[in-house]
C-alpha positions as CSV (number, residue, x, y, z in Angstrom):
1,M,73.6,182.8,29.6
2,P,73.6,181.4,32.7
3,T,72.8,177.6,33.1
4,R,70.3,176.3,36.0
5,R,73.2,174.9,37.8
6,T,75.2,178.1,37.3
7,F,71.9,179.8,38.7
8,L,71.8,177.5,41.7
9,G,75.7,177.8,42.6
10,T,75.6,181.5,42.3
11,T,72.5,182.2,44.5
12,L,74.1,179.6,47.0
13,A,77.3,181.6,47.3
14,A,75.1,184.6,47.6
15,A,73.4,182.7,50.6
16,A,76.8,181.9,52.0
17,S,77.9,185.7,52.0
18,A,74.9,186.5,53.6
19,T,75.1,183.8,56.2
20,Q,78.6,185.9,57.3
21,W,76.9,189.2,57.6
22,T,74.2,187.7,59.6
23,A,76.2,186.4,62.0
24,A,76.8,189.9,63.2
25,A,73.6,191.0,62.8
26,S,69.9,190.5,63.8
27,T,68.7,186.7,62.7
28,N,65.3,188.1,63.0
29,E,65.7,190.9,60.4
30,N,68.2,188.5,58.2
31,P,67.3,185.1,58.3
32,M,69.2,182.4,56.8
33,Q,68.2,181.1,53.3
34,P,66.9,177.3,54.1
35,I,68.3,174.5,51.7
36,I,68.3,170.8,52.0
37,L,70.1,168.2,50.2
38,S,69.5,164.3,49.9
39,T,71.6,161.3,48.4
40,W,70.5,160.2,45.0
41,R,67.7,160.6,42.6
42,H,64.9,159.8,44.9
43,G,66.2,162.7,46.9
44,L,64.3,164.9,44.8
45,P,61.0,164.1,46.2
46,A,62.4,163.6,49.3
47,N,63.3,167.2,49.5
48,E,59.9,168.1,47.8
49,A,58.3,166.6,50.6
50,A,60.7,168.3,53.2
51,W,60.4,171.8,51.3
52,P,57.5,173.2,52.6
53,V,58.5,172.6,56.1
54,L,61.9,174.9,55.4
55,A,59.6,177.3,53.3
56,D,57.2,178.0,56.0
57,G,60.1,178.7,58.5
58,G,59.9,175.3,60.1
59,S,62.9,173.4,61.6
60,A,65.3,171.6,59.7
61,L,64.9,168.7,62.1
62,D,61.1,168.4,60.9
63,A,62.3,168.8,57.3
64,V,64.5,166.1,57.2
65,E,61.9,163.7,59.1
66,A,59.8,164.6,56.6
67,G,62.4,163.8,53.9
68,A,62.9,160.5,54.9
69,R,59.4,159.5,55.6
70,Q,58.6,160.5,52.0
71,S,61.0,157.5,51.1
72,E,60.4,155.2,53.3
73,S,56.9,155.0,52.5
74,D,57.3,154.9,48.5
75,P,57.1,151.0,47.9
76,D,58.8,151.7,44.3
77,N,61.9,152.7,46.2
78,A,63.5,149.2,46.7
79,T,66.4,150.3,49.1
80,V,64.7,152.0,51.7
81,G,61.3,151.3,54.0
82,L,58.2,149.6,52.5
83,G,59.3,147.7,49.5
84,G,63.2,147.4,50.3
85,R,64.8,144.6,49.3
86,P,65.0,141.9,52.0
87,D,67.9,139.8,53.6
88,R,69.1,136.7,52.6
89,D,65.9,135.0,54.2
90,G,63.5,137.1,53.0
91,N,63.1,139.8,55.8
92,V,62.9,143.5,55.3
93,T,64.9,144.8,58.3
94,L,65.2,149.0,58.6
95,D,67.8,151.4,60.0
96,A,67.6,154.7,60.5
97,C,69.1,157.8,62.2
98,I,68.4,161.2,63.2
99,M,70.5,164.1,64.9
100,G,69.3,167.8,65.6
101,P,71.0,171.2,66.0
102,D,71.6,170.7,69.5
103,G,73.5,167.6,69.6
104,N,70.7,165.2,70.5
105,C,70.4,162.0,68.1
106,G,68.6,158.8,68.1
107,S,68.6,155.9,66.0
108,V,67.1,152.2,65.3
109,A,68.6,149.0,63.9
110,C,67.4,146.0,62.1
111,L,63.4,147.0,62.8
112,T,60.9,145.2,61.1
113,E,57.4,145.7,60.4
114,I,57.4,149.6,61.0
115,E,56.9,151.9,57.8
116,N,59.1,154.9,59.0
117,P,62.0,153.8,61.3
118,I,62.9,157.9,61.1
119,S,60.2,158.7,63.4
120,V,60.9,155.7,65.7
121,A,64.5,157.1,65.7
122,R,63.3,160.6,66.5
123,L,61.1,159.2,69.5
124,V,64.3,157.2,70.8
125,M,66.1,161.0,71.0
126,E,63.1,162.6,72.3
127,Q,61.3,160.4,75.0
128,T,64.4,158.1,76.2
129,P,67.8,158.6,77.5
130,H,69.0,156.3,74.7
131,V,70.5,156.8,71.4
132,M,69.9,153.6,69.8
133,L,67.2,150.7,69.8
134,V,67.4,147.5,68.0
135,G,65.6,144.6,66.6
136,Q,62.8,143.2,69.0
137,G,63.4,146.3,71.5
138,A,62.9,149.0,68.8
139,L,59.8,147.1,67.5
140,E,58.4,147.0,70.9
141,F,58.9,150.7,71.3
142,A,57.5,151.7,68.4
143,I,54.2,149.6,69.2
144,E,54.0,150.8,72.2
145,R,54.2,154.3,70.7
146,G,51.3,153.7,68.2
147,F,53.1,152.7,65.1
148,P,51.0,150.1,62.9
149,R,52.6,146.8,62.0
150,R,52.8,146.0,58.3
151,D,54.3,143.6,56.2
152,L,57.3,145.7,54.5
153,L,57.8,142.9,51.6
154,T,55.8,144.1,48.6
155,P,55.5,141.6,45.8
156,N,57.6,143.2,43.5
157,S,60.6,143.1,46.3
158,R,59.4,139.4,47.2
159,A,59.8,138.4,43.2
160,E,63.3,140.2,43.3
161,W,64.2,138.2,46.6
162,E,62.8,134.7,45.1
163,K,64.7,135.1,41.6
164,W,68.0,136.2,43.4
165,Q,67.4,133.1,45.8
166,A,67.0,130.9,42.9
167,E,70.3,131.6,41.2
168,H,72.4,132.1,44.2
169,P,71.5,129.2,46.4
170,D,74.8,129.1,48.5
171,A,75.1,132.8,48.8
172,V,75.9,134.2,52.3
173,G,75.2,137.8,51.5
174,Q,75.9,140.1,48.1
175,R,77.2,143.5,47.6
176,Q,76.8,145.9,44.3
177,I,78.4,149.0,43.6
178,N,75.5,149.8,40.8
179,V,72.7,152.2,41.3
180,E,69.9,149.5,42.0
181,N,71.5,148.9,45.0
182,H,72.9,152.4,46.6
183,D,70.8,151.3,49.5
184,T,70.3,154.6,51.5
185,I,68.9,158.0,51.7
186,G,70.8,161.1,53.7
187,L,69.1,164.1,54.1
188,V,71.0,167.2,55.5
189,A,69.0,170.4,56.0
190,L,69.8,174.3,57.1
191,D,66.6,176.2,58.4
192,A,65.9,179.9,58.4
193,A,67.0,180.3,61.9
194,G,70.4,179.1,61.2
195,D,69.9,175.5,62.7
196,L,71.1,171.9,61.3
197,A,69.7,168.5,61.1
198,G,70.3,165.3,59.1
199,A,68.4,162.0,58.9
200,C,69.4,158.7,57.1
201,T,67.6,155.8,56.4
202,T,67.7,152.5,54.8
203,S,66.4,148.9,54.4
204,G,70.6,148.2,53.8
205,L,72.0,146.1,51.1
206,A,69.8,143.4,49.4
207,W,70.2,140.0,50.2
208,K,72.4,140.7,53.3
209,L,73.3,138.5,56.3
210,P,70.4,138.4,58.7
211,G,71.1,140.9,61.4
212,R,73.6,142.9,59.3
213,V,73.5,146.8,59.8
214,G,75.5,149.4,57.9
215,D,76.5,152.7,58.6
216,S,72.8,154.0,58.5
217,P,71.7,154.1,62.0
218,I,75.1,154.8,63.3
219,I,75.7,158.5,64.7
220,G,79.1,159.9,62.9
221,A,79.0,156.8,60.3
222,G,75.8,157.4,58.1
223,M,75.1,160.9,59.2
224,Y,76.6,163.5,61.4
225,A,75.5,167.2,62.4
226,D,77.2,169.9,64.0
227,N,75.4,173.4,64.6
228,E,78.5,175.3,64.7
229,V,80.1,173.7,61.3
230,G,78.0,171.9,59.1
231,A,76.2,168.4,58.3
232,A,77.0,165.1,56.3
233,A,75.5,162.1,55.3
234,A,77.0,158.9,53.5
235,T,75.7,156.4,51.1
236,G,77.1,153.1,49.7
237,V,78.4,150.0,51.3
238,G,78.1,150.6,55.3
239,E,81.1,148.9,56.1
240,A,83.6,150.9,54.4
241,V,81.7,154.2,55.9
242,I,82.0,152.8,59.4
243,R,85.7,151.9,58.9
244,A,86.2,155.8,58.3
245,V,83.6,157.1,60.6
246,G,82.6,159.1,57.3
247,S,80.4,161.8,57.9
248,F,81.7,162.6,61.4
249,L,85.4,162.9,59.2
250,V,83.3,165.3,56.7
251,V,82.3,167.3,59.3
252,E,85.6,167.4,60.7
253,L,87.3,168.6,57.7
254,M,84.9,171.2,57.0
255,R,85.6,172.4,60.7
256,Q,89.8,172.7,59.6
257,G,88.2,175.2,56.9
258,H,87.8,172.8,54.1
259,G,84.6,173.3,51.7
260,P,81.9,170.5,51.6
261,T,83.1,169.4,48.1
262,D,86.9,169.3,49.3
263,A,85.8,167.6,52.6
264,C,83.8,165.1,50.8
265,R,86.7,164.4,48.4
266,L,89.2,163.8,51.5
267,A,86.9,161.7,53.4
268,C,86.4,159.3,50.0
269,E,90.3,159.5,49.8
270,R,90.2,158.2,53.4
271,V,87.6,155.3,52.6
272,V,89.9,154.1,50.0
273,A,93.1,153.9,52.4
274,K,90.7,152.0,54.8
275,N,89.3,149.4,52.2
276,P,92.1,148.0,49.6
277,D,89.0,146.6,47.6
278,W,87.6,150.3,47.3
279,R,87.3,149.7,43.1
280,E,84.9,147.0,44.2
281,L,82.6,149.5,46.2
282,Q,80.7,152.6,46.0
283,V,80.7,155.5,48.5
284,G,79.6,158.6,48.3
285,F,79.0,161.8,50.7
286,I,77.0,164.7,50.8
287,A,78.0,168.2,53.0
288,L,76.1,171.0,54.1
289,S,78.2,173.8,55.9
290,K,76.7,176.3,58.3
291,S,77.1,179.0,56.0
292,G,74.5,177.5,53.4
293,E,77.3,175.7,50.9
294,V,76.8,172.2,49.4
295,G,78.8,169.4,47.9
296,G,79.3,165.9,47.4
297,Y,81.8,163.1,46.2
298,A,82.1,159.5,45.7
299,L,84.3,156.4,45.2
300,Q,82.7,155.4,42.0
301,P,80.8,157.7,38.9
302,G,77.3,157.8,38.8
303,F,76.5,159.1,42.2
304,Q,74.1,162.0,42.4
305,Y,72.7,163.9,44.9
306,A,69.7,166.6,45.1
307,V,69.4,170.0,46.1
308,R,66.3,172.2,47.0
309,S,66.5,175.5,48.0
310,A,64.3,178.7,47.2
311,A,66.3,179.1,43.8
312,G,64.5,176.0,42.8
313,E,65.9,172.0,42.6
314,E,68.6,170.4,40.9
315,L,70.1,166.9,40.6
316,V,74.1,167.2,41.1
317,D,76.2,164.6,39.7
318,A,79.1,164.2,42.0
319,A,82.8,164.1,40.9
320,S,84.5,160.6,41.8
321,I,87.9,159.2,42.5
322,A,87.7,156.4,40.0
323,N,86.8,157.9,36.2
């Protein structure tokens, strides 16, 4: 009797076959089967927020923004947006990027007091000639466009920071690979028109040095989408992802013919090669091909990614280099 995972895998394989046929046929008569995947368990509610967009024939770009906003506005998610863990000095700073099927992209980094940095990043993409705005400039841009300012440090995140500060009075920043500090949600989606998009948003590593920015707002590191090939997103210690230009690498490996899971695995091997201390780090990748195949891989056990399609939803335990 097929399991839920087997059923979803069969459905995705069928979608991939349909995609190959559709490439030579009318896309109006044979639309793609939409799908979205996101990093970690909090990808499940993010996908649920994004799915109505895809199910109604909306764009992958709108879907990934909707999913990212869900995580950003969840005060119980301590690694993204409102309620995110602050830096060493108690300030919540947010990073985000978004990329559409036309190759256009936008990002913000070290943004304070704005609950939904992913939407600010989209306006950077759509309303400016730039790709990235940071710090005070990003905040002023958001305020000019009507985003309300608010205190992002919730009572829970403040209490955690005060406890950490009391226990680590001389600390200059901290990295953890445990699931409580996985620090990102990345989303990639394929819509019924066959277009791909991606988004990534985070409050960064807990207790980081003020001004620290990781991979999440960097196009090609935290996320990358190529409408001819596929899309990928990263999570984990951003410095390690940046050294490998991880998400771009995953997409390029798919361009060379590797499937999504294999591409993520090879990118993890590159991260290992670039980071001698890799056993102390966690990095995970997710990938979605143009044909609707999905995959993920990580350095350490424990990485999960959430998948949503017409067949239903699933939380997948990714394979890893370390056992």
